[in-house]
C-alpha positions as MATLAB code, in Angstrom:
seq = 'MTRMQARAAARGRSANDRTNLYEEITTKIMAELEAGRLPWVQPWGSSAVSAPLAMPKNASTGRRYSGINVLILWGAVVALGFSSQSWLTFRQALALGGSVRKGERGTTVVFADRFVPDRERERARETGEDAQAIPFLKRFTVFNAEQCDGLPDGIAAAAPPVETGLILPQAEALIRATGADIRIGGDRAFYDVTADTVRVPPPQAYFEPVNWHRTALHELGHWSGAKHRLARDLSGSFGSKKYAQEELVAEMAAAFACASLGIVPTVRHADYLGSWLDVMREDNRAIVRAASAASKAADYLLAFQTDLDSRGSISAPDRRFASQEHAEPI';
ca = [
     107.455   16.876  151.396;
     107.443   20.662  151.398;
     104.509   22.725  152.632;
     103.701   23.712  149.036;
     103.725   20.058  147.953;
     101.485   19.127  150.876;
      98.980   21.812  149.878;
      99.031   20.642  146.270;
      98.441   17.049  147.386;
      95.560   18.146  149.616;
      94.009   20.085  146.725;
      94.340   17.000  144.540;
      92.648   14.775  147.123;
      89.878   17.339  147.550;
      89.324   17.558  143.794;
      89.194   13.774  143.501;
      86.714   13.571  146.366;
      84.461   16.148  144.679;
      84.639   14.244  141.408;
      83.881   10.941  143.141;
      80.952   12.484  145.004;
      79.373   13.787  141.793;
      79.944   10.364  140.241;
      78.387    8.533  143.207;
      75.266   10.680  143.153;
      74.858   10.492  139.373;
      75.395    6.720  139.281;
      72.735    6.184  141.951;
      70.189    8.440  140.220;
      70.864    6.781  136.861;
      70.324    3.338  138.406;
      66.921    4.482  139.656;
      65.968    5.893  136.258;
      67.156    2.786  134.421;
      64.947    0.725  136.747;
      61.994    2.895  135.740;
      61.783    4.772  139.040;
      61.793    8.565  139.216;
      63.605    9.672  142.400;
      61.435   12.789  142.640;
      58.171   10.792  142.469;
      57.778    8.494  145.467;
      54.804    6.261  146.371;
      53.649    8.471  149.248;
      50.538    7.290  151.019;
      50.879    3.692  149.808;
      51.204    0.611  151.990;
      54.871    0.383  150.976;
      55.797    3.796  152.384;
      55.034    4.831  155.966;
      56.301    8.419  155.705;
      53.862   11.145  154.706;
      54.491   13.440  151.777;
      56.648   16.342  152.934;
      59.880   18.106  152.139;
      62.749   16.739  154.258;
      63.875   19.160  156.945;
      66.551   19.517  159.584;
      65.003   18.671  162.958;
      67.350   21.034  164.816;
      67.171   24.165  162.670;
      63.788   23.612  161.022;
      65.308   24.426  157.624;
      64.206   22.403  154.616;
      66.787   20.562  152.577;
      66.988   21.512  148.929;
      68.402   20.442  145.590;
      69.909   16.990  145.253;
      69.558   16.429  149.015;
      65.771   16.207  148.616;
      66.173   13.255  146.260;
      68.806   11.621  148.483;
      66.710   11.898  151.641;
      63.427   10.915  149.999;
      65.197    7.828  148.661;
      66.505    6.961  152.125;
      63.069    7.415  153.737;
      61.503    5.022  151.232;
      64.357    2.496  151.175;
      64.749    2.307  154.963;
      61.077    2.558  155.881;
      61.241    5.708  158.017;
      57.954    7.409  158.864;
      59.602   10.774  159.560;
      61.001   13.360  157.160;
      63.130   14.947  159.923;
      66.923   14.647  159.913;
      69.830   15.873  162.010;
      73.549   15.386  162.460;
      75.155   13.379  165.264;
      76.125   16.586  167.098;
      72.693   18.131  166.643;
      71.117   15.072  168.261;
      73.423   15.498  171.260;
      72.694   19.229  171.453;
      68.964   18.455  171.655;
      69.547   16.115  174.583;
      69.304   12.916  172.556;
      71.687   10.543  170.829;
      71.980    8.396  167.734;
      71.380    4.750  168.605;
      74.447    2.540  168.515;
      74.839    0.705  165.213;
      72.672    3.097  163.185;
      74.066    4.103  159.807;
      73.619    7.636  158.592;
      72.760    9.012  155.164;
      75.276   11.083  153.228;
      74.045   14.478  152.046;
      76.020   17.243  150.418;
      76.733   20.918  150.829;
      77.346   22.894  147.657;
      79.359   26.076  147.631;
      82.091   27.900  145.726;
      85.623   28.932  146.642;
      88.376   30.969  145.018;
      91.836   29.307  145.040;
      94.814   31.406  146.120;
      96.361   31.198  142.654;
      93.157   32.523  141.104;
      93.097   35.429  143.551;
      96.687   36.274  142.596;
      95.880   36.042  138.887;
      92.882   38.334  139.335;
      94.971   40.901  141.201;
      97.647   40.847  138.514;
      95.272   41.095  135.552;
      92.544   43.216  137.116;
      89.962   40.606  136.075;
      87.309   39.073  138.307;
      88.395   35.987  140.209;
      86.665   32.802  139.054;
      85.094   30.719  141.810;
      85.161   26.928  141.630;
      82.035   24.964  142.674;
      82.503   22.168  145.186;
      80.523   19.593  147.098;
      81.245   18.589  150.671;
      79.685   15.491  152.168;
      78.328   15.104  155.676;
      76.183   12.547  157.475;
      72.675   12.956  158.841;
      70.393   10.582  160.711;
      66.644   10.277  160.579;
      64.917   11.298  163.809;
      63.722    7.693  164.138;
      67.345    6.575  164.449;
      67.747    8.604  167.633;
      66.733    8.252  171.282;
      65.971   10.912  173.846;
      64.939   13.682  171.466;
      62.371   16.236  172.682;
      58.717   15.432  172.090;
      57.552   16.328  168.617;
      60.963   16.106  166.944;
      60.459   12.567  165.675;
      56.696   12.756  165.311;
      55.449   11.976  161.828;
      53.269   14.574  160.180;
      49.640   13.529  159.666;
      48.898   12.189  156.186;
      47.541   14.735  153.761;
      44.252   14.439  151.957;
      45.009   13.416  148.387;
      41.644   13.087  146.679;
      40.863   16.765  146.253;
      42.172   19.684  144.257;
      43.533   21.732  147.100;
      42.330   25.358  147.225;
      45.699   26.647  148.484;
      47.327   25.226  145.356;
      44.885   27.056  143.122;
      45.435   30.198  145.177;
      49.195   29.911  144.722;
      48.837   29.470  140.977;
      46.627   32.532  140.824;
      49.010   34.501  143.031;
      51.919   34.017  140.647;
      50.230   36.393  138.221;
      51.154   34.054  135.361;
      49.019   34.219  132.234;
      47.570   30.708  132.450;
      45.108   29.632  129.755;
      43.023   26.532  130.446;
      41.913   24.526  127.455;
      43.071   22.306  124.633;
      44.733   18.922  124.944;
      48.366   19.904  125.489;
      50.284   21.544  128.321;
      53.197   23.837  127.491;
      54.896   27.130  128.277;
      55.115   29.571  125.376;
      58.416   31.422  125.914;
      57.694   34.111  123.329;
      54.211   34.979  124.629;
      55.131   34.219  128.273;
      51.937   32.172  128.488;
      51.165   28.846  130.156;
      48.649   26.486  128.543;
      47.109   23.618  130.528;
      44.208   21.289  129.641;
      41.177   21.497  131.989;
      41.232   19.378  135.191;
      38.545   17.029  133.875;
      40.945   15.978  131.125;
      43.081   14.156  133.725;
      42.338   10.647  134.955;
      43.075   11.919  138.467;
      42.214   15.630  138.707;
      44.897   16.169  141.366;
      47.467   15.767  138.584;
      46.241   18.945  136.949;
      48.157   20.757  139.676;
      51.338   18.824  138.976;
      51.059   19.695  135.314;
      50.337   23.363  136.019;
      53.268   23.560  138.440;
      55.512   21.823  135.903;
      54.702   24.469  133.307;
      55.074   27.212  135.914;
      58.490   25.707  136.606;
      59.366   26.553  132.978;
      57.703   29.965  133.416;
      59.988   30.715  136.369;
      63.008   30.391  134.093;
      62.143   33.379  131.879;
      64.835   36.037  131.436;
      63.084   38.525  133.723;
      62.616   35.878  136.433;
      65.314   33.271  137.162;
      66.961   33.621  133.726;
      67.592   29.973  132.867;
      68.505   28.949  129.341;
      65.161   28.066  127.691;
      66.526   28.095  124.147;
      66.794   24.326  123.705;
      64.800   22.883  120.815;
      62.715   19.737  121.215;
      64.969   16.680  121.415;
      68.106   18.629  122.329;
      70.127   18.158  125.515;
      69.234   21.692  126.641;
      65.558   20.828  126.228;
      65.958   17.596  128.219;
      67.823   19.453  130.972;
      65.078   22.062  131.292;
      62.394   19.345  131.377;
      64.315   17.705  134.214;
      64.375   21.004  136.132;
      60.638   21.600  135.622;
      59.758   18.016  136.574;
      61.639   18.197  139.860;
      60.419   21.742  140.574;
      56.831   20.493  140.257;
      57.598   17.572  142.597;
      59.160   19.880  145.200;
      56.278   22.363  144.968;
      53.704   19.562  145.211;
      55.417   18.209  148.324;
      55.420   21.664  149.896;
      51.696   22.080  149.177;
      50.746   18.571  150.314;
      49.732   17.314  146.871;
      50.383   13.653  146.082;
      50.398   13.315  142.292;
      50.591    9.948  140.575;
      53.663    8.993  138.608;
      54.123   10.970  135.408;
      55.237    9.001  132.385;
      58.940    9.663  131.914;
      58.720   10.985  128.370;
      62.301   12.212  128.519;
      63.837    9.324  130.468;
      66.266    8.357  127.708;
      67.333   11.960  127.170;
      67.886   12.491  130.891;
      70.096    9.412  131.061;
      72.110   10.635  128.064;
      72.651   14.005  129.738;
      73.830   12.356  132.965;
      76.139    9.942  131.168;
      77.886   12.878  129.514;
      78.027   15.110  132.595;
      78.060   13.678  136.109;
      77.220   17.104  137.549;
      74.053   17.566  135.474;
      71.632   16.055  138.016;
      73.114   18.126  140.862;
      72.791   21.334  138.842;
      69.254   20.423  137.729;
      68.143   19.670  141.288;
      69.603   22.970  142.478;
      67.810   24.872  139.700;
      64.588   22.987  140.522;
      64.792   24.038  144.168;
      65.273   27.666  143.132;
      62.292   27.407  140.777;
      60.078   25.833  143.452;
      61.167   28.438  146.011;
      60.425   31.197  143.502;
      56.873   29.897  143.024;
      56.258   29.206  146.704;
      57.340   32.735  147.590;
      54.059   33.887  146.047;
      52.298   31.804  148.695;
      54.101   33.736  151.439;
      53.186   36.999  149.750;
      49.575   35.852  149.438;
      49.421   34.839  153.114;
      50.737   38.246  154.186;
      48.122   40.080  152.114;
      45.267   37.737  152.897;
      43.792   38.113  149.429;
      44.628   38.614  145.804;
      43.876   42.112  144.663;
      46.340   42.982  141.900;
      44.395   43.609  138.681;
      46.960   41.935  136.445;
      46.636   38.475  137.971;
      45.283   36.304  135.174;
      43.990   32.756  135.360;
      41.709   32.343  132.336;
      40.307   29.707  130.028;
      40.291   29.795  126.260;
      36.586   30.491  126.385;
      36.909   33.302  128.951;
      39.991   35.389  128.344;
      39.096   38.085  130.869;
      40.722   37.979  134.323;
      38.712   36.147  136.968;
];
């Protein structure tokens, strides 16, 4: 086999591995949905789950996982009964002075990136056009901190459970800090793309008032996708695949934001479950793309929290958070 043939064979194996990885992830998520379970809504705080609500993070770097990895790691925490949301690789455990216990099985997570093949670079040079990057997924294995011995104190410690019975003031502050035009009232929640306005029923309209925040963050997830913000495609009409895809993004964005704020919402009825399954059956990369977009949306919203913390207060005059009865800023 020539060197060129070897490279072609390696590219073929790599492409097949990427395809299989997308297929594995999509098949697993679809199985959960078909069983009536939403991977982004876990029974935190129940007797069945010992881990507290939190975003999974790398115990060595402190960085939070994002995108599809959040769903993968939440699923592993629930399925395997871990009480920690901290993860690290085999080498990271060694670097911290610990080790993965013999016989422990890791959890596969993915790294998404893009690369430009040599042929594409050559084509771009010859034509003067921009080179087109190809997205790829690379798998690697992580272990929960509870699967390790000898780690420094605090690495494997579980976070204290959050209080779930109250509407948290920091959540309301974040919503205010976004500057979104949020109107409270009526019996339906939606984001009006044309008017750039969010409508949410009042908290007392919800059986559990804490879910008002999930709903508001869901609609703010849509709001984040406006052209002058994250510029997602919000043109899908009700019942279309584009519409279902955007609902999936907003649903996961709300779940990620809730987890970051320590809010434990109850399970939302999967109004679009059938549509989501249809989208995934047609495109095994859809859930990965949606989870990535959801992480970007949640990060966009949570960045207002950082800005708020640095200022200490909300002073901008255009920050609106009004009811139908009181349209003036409050």
